[in-house]
PyMOL Python script that loads the backbone (N, CA, C, O; Angstrom):
from pymol import cmd

cmd.read_pdbstr("""\
ATOM      1  N   MET A   1    -164.879  42.446  -8.535  1.00  0.00           N
ATOM      2  CA  MET A   1    -165.686  41.563  -9.357  1.00  0.00           C
ATOM      3  C   MET A   1    -167.051  41.371  -8.703  1.00  0.00           C
ATOM      4  O   MET A   1    -167.238  41.638  -7.516  1.00  0.00           O
ATOM      5  N   ALA A   2    -167.987  40.904  -9.506  1.00  0.00           N
ATOM      6  CA  ALA A   2    -169.341  40.684  -9.004  1.00  0.00           C
ATOM      7  C   ALA A   2    -169.752  39.241  -9.261  1.00  0.00           C
ATOM      8  O   ALA A   2    -169.343  38.628 -10.248  1.00  0.00           O
ATOM      9  N   LYS A   3    -170.559  38.716  -8.366  1.00  0.00           N
ATOM     10  CA  LYS A   3    -170.976  37.316  -8.440  1.00  0.00           C
ATOM     11  C   LYS A   3    -172.349  37.203  -9.105  1.00  0.00           C
ATOM     12  O   LYS A   3    -173.286  37.916  -8.748  1.00  0.00           O
ATOM     13  N   CYS A   4    -172.448  36.297 -10.077  1.00  0.00           N
ATOM     14  CA  CYS A   4    -173.713  36.038 -10.759  1.00  0.00           C
ATOM     15  C   CYS A   4    -174.698  35.412  -9.779  1.00  0.00           C
ATOM     16  O   CYS A   4    -174.362  34.461  -9.072  1.00  0.00           O
ATOM     17  N   GLU A   5    -175.916  35.951  -9.741  1.00  0.00           N
ATOM     18  CA  GLU A   5    -176.905  35.438  -8.792  1.00  0.00           C
ATOM     19  C   GLU A   5    -177.518  34.113  -9.227  1.00  0.00           C
ATOM     20  O   GLU A   5    -178.228  33.487  -8.440  1.00  0.00           O
ATOM     21  N   VAL A   6    -177.268  33.669 -10.451  1.00  0.00           N
ATOM     22  CA  VAL A   6    -177.798  32.384 -10.911  1.00  0.00           C
ATOM     23  C   VAL A   6    -176.781  31.271 -10.710  1.00  0.00           C
ATOM     24  O   VAL A   6    -177.078  30.263 -10.067  1.00  0.00           O
ATOM     25  N   CYS A   7    -175.578  31.451 -11.260  1.00  0.00           N
ATOM     26  CA  CYS A   7    -174.593  30.362 -11.227  1.00  0.00           C
ATOM     27  C   CYS A   7    -173.500  30.552 -10.181  1.00  0.00           C
ATOM     28  O   CYS A   7    -172.748  29.620  -9.893  1.00  0.00           O
ATOM     29  N   GLY A   8    -173.407  31.759  -9.608  1.00  0.00           N
ATOM     30  CA  GLY A   8    -172.416  32.014  -8.572  1.00  0.00           C
ATOM     31  C   GLY A   8    -171.030  32.353  -9.079  1.00  0.00           C
ATOM     32  O   GLY A   8    -170.111  32.533  -8.280  1.00  0.00           O
ATOM     33  N   ASN A   9    -170.857  32.445 -10.398  1.00  0.00           N
ATOM     34  CA  ASN A   9    -169.551  32.773 -10.966  1.00  0.00           C
ATOM     35  C   ASN A   9    -169.156  34.196 -10.589  1.00  0.00           C
ATOM     36  O   ASN A   9    -169.930  35.133 -10.791  1.00  0.00           O
ATOM     37  N   ASP A  10    -167.965  34.358 -10.047  1.00  0.00           N
ATOM     38  CA  ASP A  10    -167.417  35.665  -9.702  1.00  0.00           C
ATOM     39  C   ASP A  10    -166.621  36.134 -10.912  1.00  0.00           C
ATOM     40  O   ASP A  10    -165.511  35.655 -11.147  1.00  0.00           O
ATOM     41  N   TYR A  11    -167.179  37.069 -11.685  1.00  0.00           N
ATOM     42  CA  TYR A  11    -166.655  37.386 -13.013  1.00  0.00           C
ATOM     43  C   TYR A  11    -166.421  38.878 -13.159  1.00  0.00           C
ATOM     44  O   TYR A  11    -167.267  39.684 -12.772  1.00  0.00           O
ATOM     45  N   TYR A  12    -165.274  39.247 -13.716  1.00  0.00           N
ATOM     46  CA  TYR A  12    -164.933  40.660 -13.835  1.00  0.00           C
ATOM     47  C   TYR A  12    -165.779  41.391 -14.885  1.00  0.00           C
ATOM     48  O   TYR A  12    -165.828  42.621 -14.879  1.00  0.00           O
ATOM     49  N   LEU A  13    -166.437  40.668 -15.772  1.00  0.00           N
ATOM     50  CA  LEU A  13    -167.305  41.291 -16.767  1.00  0.00           C
ATOM     51  C   LEU A  13    -168.793  41.104 -16.450  1.00  0.00           C
ATOM     52  O   LEU A  13    -169.641  41.207 -17.336  1.00  0.00           O
ATOM     53  N   ALA A  14    -169.095  40.834 -15.199  1.00  0.00           N
ATOM     54  CA  ALA A  14    -170.498  40.706 -14.793  1.00  0.00           C
ATOM     55  C   ALA A  14    -171.209  42.030 -15.065  1.00  0.00           C
ATOM     56  O   ALA A  14    -170.581  43.088 -15.110  1.00  0.00           O
ATOM     57  N   PHE A  15    -172.511  41.956 -15.242  1.00  0.00           N
ATOM     58  CA  PHE A  15    -173.288  43.158 -15.529  1.00  0.00           C
ATOM     59  C   PHE A  15    -174.549  43.178 -14.681  1.00  0.00           C
ATOM     60  O   PHE A  15    -174.970  42.156 -14.140  1.00  0.00           O
ATOM     61  N   GLU A  16    -175.140  44.355 -14.575  1.00  0.00           N
ATOM     62  CA  GLU A  16    -176.356  44.535 -13.787  1.00  0.00           C
ATOM     63  C   GLU A  16    -177.556  44.727 -14.701  1.00  0.00           C
ATOM     64  O   GLU A  16    -177.454  45.318 -15.777  1.00  0.00           O
ATOM     65  N   VAL A  17    -178.674  44.225 -14.256  1.00  0.00           N
ATOM     66  CA  VAL A  17    -179.956  44.466 -14.913  1.00  0.00           C
ATOM     67  C   VAL A  17    -180.909  44.946 -13.827  1.00  0.00           C
ATOM     68  O   VAL A  17    -181.030  44.322 -12.773  1.00  0.00           O
ATOM     69  N   ILE A  18    -181.578  46.048 -14.092  1.00  0.00           N
ATOM     70  CA  ILE A  18    -182.597  46.527 -13.161  1.00  0.00           C
ATOM     71  C   ILE A  18    -183.942  46.275 -13.823  1.00  0.00           C
ATOM     72  O   ILE A  18    -184.245  46.844 -14.872  1.00  0.00           O
ATOM     73  N   ALA A  19    -184.739  45.428 -13.209  1.00  0.00           N
ATOM     74  CA  ALA A  19    -186.055  45.075 -13.742  1.00  0.00           C
ATOM     75  C   ALA A  19    -187.086  45.245 -12.640  1.00  0.00           C
ATOM     76  O   ALA A  19    -186.927  44.714 -11.541  1.00  0.00           O
ATOM     77  N   ALA A  20    -188.131  45.980 -12.937  1.00  0.00           N
ATOM     78  CA  ALA A  20    -189.197  46.243 -11.964  1.00  0.00           C
ATOM     79  C   ALA A  20    -188.639  46.790 -10.656  1.00  0.00           C
ATOM     80  O   ALA A  20    -189.143  46.481  -9.577  1.00  0.00           O
ATOM     81  N   GLY A  21    -187.587  47.611 -10.766  1.00  0.00           N
ATOM     82  CA  GLY A  21    -186.996  48.240  -9.594  1.00  0.00           C
ATOM     83  C   GLY A  21    -186.039  47.375  -8.802  1.00  0.00           C
ATOM     84  O   GLY A  21    -185.496  47.823  -7.792  1.00  0.00           O
ATOM     85  N   ASN A  22    -185.821  46.149  -9.236  1.00  0.00           N
ATOM     86  CA  ASN A  22    -184.908  45.239  -8.539  1.00  0.00           C
ATOM     87  C   ASN A  22    -183.602  45.096  -9.311  1.00  0.00           C
ATOM     88  O   ASN A  22    -183.607  44.944 -10.533  1.00  0.00           O
ATOM     89  N   ARG A  23    -182.485  45.145  -8.592  1.00  0.00           N
ATOM     90  CA  ARG A  23    -181.155  45.035  -9.189  1.00  0.00           C
ATOM     91  C   ARG A  23    -180.725  43.576  -9.210  1.00  0.00           C
ATOM     92  O   ARG A  23    -180.814  42.874  -8.203  1.00  0.00           O
ATOM     93  N   HIS A  24    -180.256  43.129 -10.379  1.00  0.00           N
ATOM     94  CA  HIS A  24    -179.773  41.762 -10.550  1.00  0.00           C
ATOM     95  C   HIS A  24    -178.372  41.805 -11.142  1.00  0.00           C
ATOM     96  O   HIS A  24    -178.048  42.718 -11.901  1.00  0.00           O
ATOM     97  N   VAL A  25    -177.538  40.825 -10.800  1.00  0.00           N
ATOM     98  CA  VAL A  25    -176.178  40.726 -11.331  1.00  0.00           C
ATOM     99  C   VAL A  25    -176.027  39.373 -12.016  1.00  0.00           C
ATOM    100  O   VAL A  25    -176.374  38.334 -11.453  1.00  0.00           O
ATOM    101  N   PHE A  26    -175.499  39.403 -13.256  1.00  0.00           N
ATOM    102  CA  PHE A  26    -175.314  38.185 -14.033  1.00  0.00           C
ATOM    103  C   PHE A  26    -173.947  38.185 -14.694  1.00  0.00           C
ATOM    104  O   PHE A  26    -173.350  39.238 -14.921  1.00  0.00           O
ATOM    105  N   ASP A  27    -173.462  36.993 -14.996  1.00  0.00           N
ATOM    106  CA  ASP A  27    -172.200  36.877 -15.719  1.00  0.00           C
ATOM    107  C   ASP A  27    -172.417  36.590 -17.196  1.00  0.00           C
ATOM    108  O   ASP A  27    -171.464  36.607 -17.974  1.00  0.00           O
ATOM    109  N   SER A  28    -173.663  36.324 -17.595  1.00  0.00           N
ATOM    110  CA  SER A  28    -173.958  36.014 -18.997  1.00  0.00           C
ATOM    111  C   SER A  28    -175.422  36.312 -19.292  1.00  0.00           C
ATOM    112  O   SER A  28    -176.258  36.371 -18.390  1.00  0.00           O
ATOM    113  N   PHE A  29    -175.711  36.499 -20.575  1.00  0.00           N
ATOM    114  CA  PHE A  29    -177.108  36.659 -20.981  1.00  0.00           C
ATOM    115  C   PHE A  29    -177.884  35.388 -20.689  1.00  0.00           C
ATOM    116  O   PHE A  29    -179.067  35.445 -20.353  1.00  0.00           O
ATOM    117  N   GLU A  30    -177.231  34.244 -20.813  1.00  0.00           N
ATOM    118  CA  GLU A  30    -177.879  32.966 -20.521  1.00  0.00           C
ATOM    119  C   GLU A  30    -178.454  32.959 -19.102  1.00  0.00           C
ATOM    120  O   GLU A  30    -179.606  32.573 -18.902  1.00  0.00           O
ATOM    121  N   CYS A  31    -177.665  33.379 -18.129  1.00  0.00           N
ATOM    122  CA  CYS A  31    -178.147  33.411 -16.745  1.00  0.00           C
ATOM    123  C   CYS A  31    -179.239  34.461 -16.558  1.00  0.00           C
ATOM    124  O   CYS A  31    -180.196  34.233 -15.819  1.00  0.00           O
ATOM    125  N   ALA A  32    -179.103  35.615 -17.226  1.00  0.00           N
ATOM    126  CA  ALA A  32    -180.125  36.657 -17.126  1.00  0.00           C
ATOM    127  C   ALA A  32    -181.456  36.157 -17.680  1.00  0.00           C
ATOM    128  O   ALA A  32    -182.505  36.385 -17.077  1.00  0.00           O
ATOM    129  N   ILE A  33    -181.416  35.483 -18.813  1.00  0.00           N
ATOM    130  CA  ILE A  33    -182.630  34.929 -19.410  1.00  0.00           C
ATOM    131  C   ILE A  33    -183.229  33.880 -18.488  1.00  0.00           C
ATOM    132  O   ILE A  33    -184.440  33.864 -18.265  1.00  0.00           O
ATOM    133  N   HIS A  34    -182.393  33.010 -17.956  1.00  0.00           N
ATOM    134  CA  HIS A  34    -182.867  31.955 -17.055  1.00  0.00           C
ATOM    135  C   HIS A  34    -183.647  32.549 -15.876  1.00  0.00           C
ATOM    136  O   HIS A  34    -184.680  32.016 -15.471  1.00  0.00           O
ATOM    137  N   LYS A  35    -183.142  33.643 -15.342  1.00  0.00           N
ATOM    138  CA  LYS A  35    -183.747  34.251 -14.155  1.00  0.00           C
ATOM    139  C   LYS A  35    -184.936  35.165 -14.475  1.00  0.00           C
ATOM    140  O   LYS A  35    -185.930  35.159 -13.748  1.00  0.00           O
ATOM    141  N   LEU A  36    -184.842  35.951 -15.557  1.00  0.00           N
ATOM    142  CA  LEU A  36    -185.791  37.038 -15.757  1.00  0.00           C
ATOM    143  C   LEU A  36    -186.822  36.850 -16.864  1.00  0.00           C
ATOM    144  O   LEU A  36    -187.879  37.479 -16.825  1.00  0.00           O
ATOM    145  N   ALA A  37    -186.542  36.010 -17.839  1.00  0.00           N
ATOM    146  CA  ALA A  37    -187.467  35.888 -18.972  1.00  0.00           C
ATOM    147  C   ALA A  37    -188.777  35.234 -18.540  1.00  0.00           C
ATOM    148  O   ALA A  37    -188.774  34.259 -17.790  1.00  0.00           O
ATOM    149  N   PRO A  38    -189.886  35.774 -19.015  1.00  0.00           N
ATOM    150  CA  PRO A  38    -191.164  35.127 -18.711  1.00  0.00           C
ATOM    151  C   PRO A  38    -191.262  33.781 -19.421  1.00  0.00           C
ATOM    152  O   PRO A  38    -190.529  33.515 -20.373  1.00  0.00           O
ATOM    153  N   VAL A  39    -192.169  32.941 -18.951  1.00  0.00           N
ATOM    154  CA  VAL A  39    -192.378  31.610 -19.522  1.00  0.00           C
ATOM    155  C   VAL A  39    -193.715  31.614 -20.257  1.00  0.00           C
ATOM    156  O   VAL A  39    -194.712  32.121 -19.742  1.00  0.00           O
ATOM    157  N   CYS A  40    -193.732  31.049 -21.458  1.00  0.00           N
ATOM    158  CA  CYS A  40    -194.966  30.955 -22.239  1.00  0.00           C
ATOM    159  C   CYS A  40    -195.987  30.111 -21.482  1.00  0.00           C
ATOM    160  O   CYS A  40    -195.695  28.986 -21.073  1.00  0.00           O
ATOM    161  N   ALA A  41    -197.185  30.663 -21.299  1.00  0.00           N
ATOM    162  CA  ALA A  41    -198.235  29.965 -20.557  1.00  0.00           C
ATOM    163  C   ALA A  41    -198.792  28.760 -21.309  1.00  0.00           C
ATOM    164  O   ALA A  41    -199.464  27.919 -20.712  1.00  0.00           O
ATOM    165  N   GLN A  42    -198.524  28.665 -22.603  1.00  0.00           N
ATOM    166  CA  GLN A  42    -199.024  27.546 -23.406  1.00  0.00           C
ATOM    167  C   GLN A  42    -198.001  26.416 -23.513  1.00  0.00           C
ATOM    168  O   GLN A  42    -198.297  25.274 -23.163  1.00  0.00           O
ATOM    169  N   CYS A  43    -196.798  26.731 -23.995  1.00  0.00           N
ATOM    170  CA  CYS A  43    -195.825  25.660 -24.281  1.00  0.00           C
ATOM    171  C   CYS A  43    -194.694  25.565 -23.262  1.00  0.00           C
ATOM    172  O   CYS A  43    -193.963  24.575 -23.246  1.00  0.00           O
ATOM    173  N   GLY A  44    -194.538  26.582 -22.409  1.00  0.00           N
ATOM    174  CA  GLY A  44    -193.539  26.517 -21.353  1.00  0.00           C
ATOM    175  C   GLY A  44    -192.146  26.982 -21.721  1.00  0.00           C
ATOM    176  O   GLY A  44    -191.243  26.918 -20.886  1.00  0.00           O
ATOM    177  N   CYS A  45    -191.938  27.453 -22.960  1.00  0.00           N
ATOM    178  CA  CYS A  45    -190.593  27.918 -23.314  1.00  0.00           C
ATOM    179  C   CYS A  45    -190.356  29.326 -22.760  1.00  0.00           C
ATOM    180  O   CYS A  45    -191.306  30.051 -22.461  1.00  0.00           O
ATOM    181  N   LYS A  46    -189.087  29.704 -22.627  1.00  0.00           N
ATOM    182  CA  LYS A  46    -188.738  31.052 -22.187  1.00  0.00           C
ATOM    183  C   LYS A  46    -189.022  32.027 -23.325  1.00  0.00           C
ATOM    184  O   LYS A  46    -188.683  31.758 -24.478  1.00  0.00           O
ATOM    185  N   VAL A  47    -189.638  33.147 -23.004  1.00  0.00           N
ATOM    186  CA  VAL A  47    -189.936  34.171 -23.996  1.00  0.00           C
ATOM    187  C   VAL A  47    -188.733  35.101 -24.058  1.00  0.00           C
ATOM    188  O   VAL A  47    -188.567  35.971 -23.203  1.00  0.00           O
ATOM    189  N   ILE A  48    -187.899  34.915 -25.071  1.00  0.00           N
ATOM    190  CA  ILE A  48    -186.665  35.684 -25.197  1.00  0.00           C
ATOM    191  C   ILE A  48    -186.869  36.899 -26.095  1.00  0.00           C
ATOM    192  O   ILE A  48    -186.278  37.951 -25.855  1.00  0.00           O
ATOM    193  N   GLY A  49    -187.695  36.764 -27.122  1.00  0.00           N
ATOM    194  CA  GLY A  49    -187.983  37.872 -28.029  1.00  0.00           C
ATOM    195  C   GLY A  49    -189.139  38.707 -27.517  1.00  0.00           C
ATOM    196  O   GLY A  49    -189.384  38.781 -26.313  1.00  0.00           O
ATOM    197  N   HIS A  50    -189.842  39.328 -28.438  1.00  0.00           N
ATOM    198  CA  HIS A  50    -190.952  40.192 -28.055  1.00  0.00           C
ATOM    199  C   HIS A  50    -192.122  39.426 -27.464  1.00  0.00           C
ATOM    200  O   HIS A  50    -192.743  39.889 -26.507  1.00  0.00           O
ATOM    201  N   GLY A  51    -192.430  38.276 -28.012  1.00  0.00           N
ATOM    202  CA  GLY A  51    -193.540  37.495 -27.491  1.00  0.00           C
ATOM    203  C   GLY A  51    -194.863  38.219 -27.631  1.00  0.00           C
ATOM    204  O   GLY A  51    -194.956  39.235 -28.320  1.00  0.00           O
ATOM    205  N   VAL A  52    -195.881  37.696 -26.979  1.00  0.00           N
ATOM    206  CA  VAL A  52    -197.230  38.259 -27.022  1.00  0.00           C
ATOM    207  C   VAL A  52    -197.764  38.271 -25.596  1.00  0.00           C
ATOM    208  O   VAL A  52    -197.634  37.291 -24.863  1.00  0.00           O
ATOM    209  N   GLU A  53    -198.366  39.392 -25.212  1.00  0.00           N
ATOM    210  CA  GLU A  53    -199.046  39.460 -23.922  1.00  0.00           C
ATOM    211  C   GLU A  53    -200.533  39.637 -24.192  1.00  0.00           C
ATOM    212  O   GLU A  53    -200.936  40.568 -24.889  1.00  0.00           O
ATOM    213  N   ALA A  54    -201.340  38.752 -23.646  1.00  0.00           N
ATOM    214  CA  ALA A  54    -202.788  38.835 -23.817  1.00  0.00           C
ATOM    215  C   ALA A  54    -203.456  38.616 -22.469  1.00  0.00           C
ATOM    216  O   ALA A  54    -203.201  37.619 -21.794  1.00  0.00           O
ATOM    217  N   ASN A  55    -204.304  39.545 -22.085  1.00  0.00           N
ATOM    218  CA  ASN A  55    -205.021  39.458 -20.812  1.00  0.00           C
ATOM    219  C   ASN A  55    -204.080  39.249 -19.624  1.00  0.00           C
ATOM    220  O   ASN A  55    -204.401  38.510 -18.693  1.00  0.00           O
ATOM    221  N   GLY A  56    -202.911  39.907 -19.664  1.00  0.00           N
ATOM    222  CA  GLY A  56    -201.960  39.825 -18.564  1.00  0.00           C
ATOM    223  C   GLY A  56    -201.136  38.554 -18.528  1.00  0.00           C
ATOM    224  O   GLY A  56    -200.429  38.304 -17.552  1.00  0.00           O
ATOM    225  N   THR A  57    -201.215  37.741 -19.580  1.00  0.00           N
ATOM    226  CA  THR A  57    -200.477  36.485 -19.644  1.00  0.00           C
ATOM    227  C   THR A  57    -199.495  36.545 -20.806  1.00  0.00           C
ATOM    228  O   THR A  57    -199.822  37.075 -21.868  1.00  0.00           O
ATOM    229  N   PHE A  58    -198.283  36.000 -20.610  1.00  0.00           N
ATOM    230  CA  PHE A  58    -197.254  36.024 -21.645  1.00  0.00           C
ATOM    231  C   PHE A  58    -197.225  34.723 -22.433  1.00  0.00           C
ATOM    232  O   PHE A  58    -197.396  33.631 -21.890  1.00  0.00           O
ATOM    233  N   TYR A  59    -197.002  34.883 -23.736  1.00  0.00           N
ATOM    234  CA  TYR A  59    -196.871  33.751 -24.653  1.00  0.00           C
ATOM    235  C   TYR A  59    -195.663  33.998 -25.551  1.00  0.00           C
ATOM    236  O   TYR A  59    -195.281  35.145 -25.783  1.00  0.00           O
ATOM    237  N   CYS A  60    -195.070  32.930 -26.050  1.00  0.00           N
ATOM    238  CA  CYS A  60    -193.905  33.078 -26.920  1.00  0.00           C
ATOM    239  C   CYS A  60    -194.294  33.560 -28.310  1.00  0.00           C
ATOM    240  O   CYS A  60    -193.481  34.172 -29.002  1.00  0.00           O
ATOM    241  N   CYS A  61    -195.528  33.293 -28.724  1.00  0.00           N
ATOM    242  CA  CYS A  61    -195.966  33.667 -30.070  1.00  0.00           C
ATOM    243  C   CYS A  61    -197.489  33.771 -30.104  1.00  0.00           C
ATOM    244  O   CYS A  61    -198.176  33.374 -29.163  1.00  0.00           O
ATOM    245  N   ALA A  62    -197.998  34.313 -31.209  1.00  0.00           N
ATOM    246  CA  ALA A  62    -199.442  34.454 -31.366  1.00  0.00           C
ATOM    247  C   ALA A  62    -200.136  33.100 -31.432  1.00  0.00           C
ATOM    248  O   ALA A  62    -201.262  32.963 -30.954  1.00  0.00           O
ATOM    249  N   HIS A  63    -199.489  32.107 -32.011  1.00  0.00           N
ATOM    250  CA  HIS A  63    -200.074  30.763 -32.089  1.00  0.00           C
ATOM    251  C   HIS A  63    -200.414  30.249 -30.687  1.00  0.00           C
ATOM    252  O   HIS A  63    -201.516  29.752 -30.456  1.00  0.00           O
ATOM    253  N   CYS A  64    -199.471  30.370 -29.758  1.00  0.00           N
ATOM    254  CA  CYS A  64    -199.714  29.910 -28.384  1.00  0.00           C
ATOM    255  C   CYS A  64    -200.790  30.749 -27.702  1.00  0.00           C
ATOM    256  O   CYS A  64    -201.613  30.213 -26.959  1.00  0.00           O
ATOM    257  N   ALA A  65    -200.792  32.058 -27.946  1.00  0.00           N
ATOM    258  CA  ALA A  65    -201.815  32.923 -27.351  1.00  0.00           C
ATOM    259  C   ALA A  65    -203.200  32.537 -27.860  1.00  0.00           C
ATOM    260  O   ALA A  65    -204.150  32.463 -27.080  1.00  0.00           O
ATOM    261  N   ARG A  66    -203.321  32.289 -29.165  1.00  0.00           N
ATOM    262  CA  ARG A  66    -204.616  31.884 -29.718  1.00  0.00           C
ATOM    263  C   ARG A  66    -205.058  30.538 -29.157  1.00  0.00           C
ATOM    264  O   ARG A  66    -206.248  30.326 -28.923  1.00  0.00           O
ATOM    265  N   ALA A  67    -204.118  29.634 -28.942  1.00  0.00           N
ATOM    266  CA  ALA A  67    -204.453  28.316 -28.387  1.00  0.00           C
ATOM    267  C   ALA A  67    -205.052  28.437 -26.989  1.00  0.00           C
ATOM    268  O   ALA A  67    -205.770  27.545 -26.538  1.00  0.00           O
ATOM    269  N   GLN A  68    -204.756  29.546 -26.303  1.00  0.00           N
ATOM    270  CA  GLN A  68    -205.290  29.776 -24.962  1.00  0.00           C
ATOM    271  C   GLN A  68    -206.474  30.742 -24.969  1.00  0.00           C
ATOM    272  O   GLN A  68    -206.895  31.215 -23.913  1.00  0.00           O
ATOM    273  N   GLY A  69    -207.010  31.035 -26.152  1.00  0.00           N
ATOM    274  CA  GLY A  69    -208.223  31.834 -26.238  1.00  0.00           C
ATOM    275  C   GLY A  69    -208.071  33.280 -26.660  1.00  0.00           C
ATOM    276  O   GLY A  69    -209.074  33.978 -26.803  1.00  0.00           O
ATOM    277  N   ALA A  70    -206.860  33.752 -26.864  1.00  0.00           N
ATOM    278  CA  ALA A  70    -206.648  35.133 -27.321  1.00  0.00           C
ATOM    279  C   ALA A  70    -206.786  35.147 -28.846  1.00  0.00           C
ATOM    280  O   ALA A  70    -205.792  35.244 -29.566  1.00  0.00           O
ATOM    281  N   VAL A  71    -208.027  35.051 -29.329  1.00  0.00           N
ATOM    282  CA  VAL A  71    -208.295  34.811 -30.748  1.00  0.00           C
ATOM    283  C   VAL A  71    -207.791  35.913 -31.675  1.00  0.00           C
ATOM    284  O   VAL A  71    -207.566  35.649 -32.856  1.00  0.00           O
ATOM    285  N   ASP A  72    -207.608  37.127 -31.187  1.00  0.00           N
ATOM    286  CA  ASP A  72    -207.152  38.228 -32.028  1.00  0.00           C
ATOM    287  C   ASP A  72    -205.639  38.387 -32.050  1.00  0.00           C
ATOM    288  O   ASP A  72    -205.134  39.285 -32.724  1.00  0.00           O
ATOM    289  N   ALA A  73    -204.902  37.549 -31.338  1.00  0.00           N
ATOM    290  CA  ALA A  73    -203.444  37.695 -31.261  1.00  0.00           C
ATOM    291  C   ALA A  73    -202.800  37.387 -32.608  1.00  0.00           C
ATOM    292  O   ALA A  73    -203.097  36.371 -33.236  1.00  0.00           O
ATOM    293  N   VAL A  74    -201.911  38.287 -33.041  1.00  0.00           N
ATOM    294  CA  VAL A  74    -201.134  38.075 -34.267  1.00  0.00           C
ATOM    295  C   VAL A  74    -199.699  38.501 -34.002  1.00  0.00           C
ATOM    296  O   VAL A  74    -199.447  39.402 -33.201  1.00  0.00           O
ATOM    297  N   ASP A  75    -198.761  37.850 -34.677  1.00  0.00           N
ATOM    298  CA  ASP A  75    -197.370  38.273 -34.564  1.00  0.00           C
ATOM    299  C   ASP A  75    -196.845  38.743 -35.915  1.00  0.00           C
ATOM    300  O   ASP A  75    -195.639  38.901 -36.107  1.00  0.00           O
ATOM    301  N   HIS A  76    -197.770  38.965 -36.849  1.00  0.00           N
ATOM    302  CA  HIS A  76    -197.454  39.499 -38.170  1.00  0.00           C
ATOM    303  C   HIS A  76    -198.737  40.081 -38.754  1.00  0.00           C
ATOM    304  O   HIS A  76    -199.813  39.921 -38.177  1.00  0.00           O
ATOM    305  N   SER A  77    -198.627  40.744 -39.874  1.00  0.00           N
ATOM    306  CA  SER A  77    -199.804  41.274 -40.548  1.00  0.00           C
ATOM    307  C   SER A  77    -200.697  40.131 -40.998  1.00  0.00           C
ATOM    308  O   SER A  77    -200.208  39.054 -41.341  1.00  0.00           O
ATOM    309  N   ARG A  78    -201.971  40.353 -40.999  1.00  0.00           N
ATOM    310  CA  ARG A  78    -202.905  39.321 -41.469  1.00  0.00           C
ATOM    311  C   ARG A  78    -202.802  39.123 -42.981  1.00  0.00           C
ATOM    312  O   ARG A  78    -203.387  38.181 -43.516  1.00  0.00           O
ATOM    313  N   THR A  79    -202.073  39.989 -43.673  1.00  0.00           N
ATOM    314  CA  THR A  79    -201.871  39.840 -45.108  1.00  0.00           C
ATOM    315  C   THR A  79    -200.477  39.287 -45.341  1.00  0.00           C
ATOM    316  O   THR A  79    -199.499  39.816 -44.813  1.00  0.00           O
ATOM    317  N   SER A  80    -200.386  38.240 -46.117  1.00  0.00           N
ATOM    318  CA  SER A  80    -199.085  37.622 -46.388  1.00  0.00           C
ATOM    319  C   SER A  80    -198.287  38.500 -47.343  1.00  0.00           C
ATOM    320  O   SER A  80    -198.850  39.411 -47.950  1.00  0.00           O
ATOM    321  N   PRO A  81    -196.979  38.246 -47.491  1.00  0.00           N
ATOM    322  CA  PRO A  81    -196.152  39.024 -48.416  1.00  0.00           C
ATOM    323  C   PRO A  81    -196.661  38.966 -49.858  1.00  0.00           C
ATOM    324  O   PRO A  81    -196.385  39.876 -50.640  1.00  0.00           O
ATOM    325  N   ARG A  82    -197.390  37.927 -50.220  1.00  0.00           N
ATOM    326  CA  ARG A  82    -197.907  37.797 -51.585  1.00  0.00           C
ATOM    327  C   ARG A  82    -199.288  38.425 -51.732  1.00  0.00           C
ATOM    328  O   ARG A  82    -199.879  38.364 -52.811  1.00  0.00           O
ATOM    329  N   GLY A  83    -199.807  39.020 -50.678  1.00  0.00           N
ATOM    330  CA  GLY A  83    -201.101  39.670 -50.754  1.00  0.00           C
ATOM    331  C   GLY A  83    -202.279  38.746 -50.504  1.00  0.00           C
ATOM    332  O   GLY A  83    -203.426  39.162 -50.667  1.00  0.00           O
ATOM    333  N   LEU A  84    -202.030  37.510 -50.116  1.00  0.00           N
ATOM    334  CA  LEU A  84    -203.107  36.571 -49.839  1.00  0.00           C
ATOM    335  C   LEU A  84    -203.528  36.700 -48.390  1.00  0.00           C
ATOM    336  O   LEU A  84    -202.684  36.879 -47.512  1.00  0.00           O
ATOM    337  N   GLU A  85    -204.793  36.615 -48.133  1.00  0.00           N
ATOM    338  CA  GLU A  85    -205.274  36.662 -46.759  1.00  0.00           C
ATOM    339  C   GLU A  85    -204.868  35.397 -46.028  1.00  0.00           C
ATOM    340  O   GLU A  85    -204.833  34.316 -46.615  1.00  0.00           O
ATOM    341  N   GLU A  86    -204.561  35.534 -44.743  1.00  0.00           N
ATOM    342  CA  GLU A  86    -204.184  34.387 -43.920  1.00  0.00           C
ATOM    343  C   GLU A  86    -205.315  33.372 -43.934  1.00  0.00           C
ATOM    344  O   GLU A  86    -206.483  33.730 -43.779  1.00  0.00           O
ATOM    345  N   GLY A  87    -204.969  32.116 -44.118  1.00  0.00           N
ATOM    346  CA  GLY A  87    -205.948  31.047 -44.097  1.00  0.00           C
ATOM    347  C   GLY A  87    -206.557  30.757 -45.454  1.00  0.00           C
ATOM    348  O   GLY A  87    -207.373  29.843 -45.572  1.00  0.00           O
ATOM    349  N   SER A  88    -206.175  31.532 -46.519  1.00  0.00           N
ATOM    350  CA  SER A  88    -206.734  31.225 -47.833  1.00  0.00           C
ATOM    351  C   SER A  88    -205.908  30.203 -48.562  1.00  0.00           C
ATOM    352  O   SER A  88    -206.240  29.830 -49.688  1.00  0.00           O
TER     353      SER A  88
END
""", "prot")
cmd.dss("prot")
cmd.show_as("cartoon", "prot")
cmd.util.cbc("prot")
cmd.orient("prot")
């Protein structure tokens, strides 16, 4: 069995994640996220999905990136599903 590096649980279904050349062992995705997920520079939440990277900084969404000055950040097309321009 392998021991989770976050919670210390010795679990037979533990798994390894190699990130940036470093090997990590976890017993759950929760612990892996706690240890490895970047933190949004605007609101402080863990970036679990794709998120946005602007100027070398991670954000959970385009809204947070724009709030920090990344004015061109978008997390969807600028055209809405109804064909209306954003902000109209």
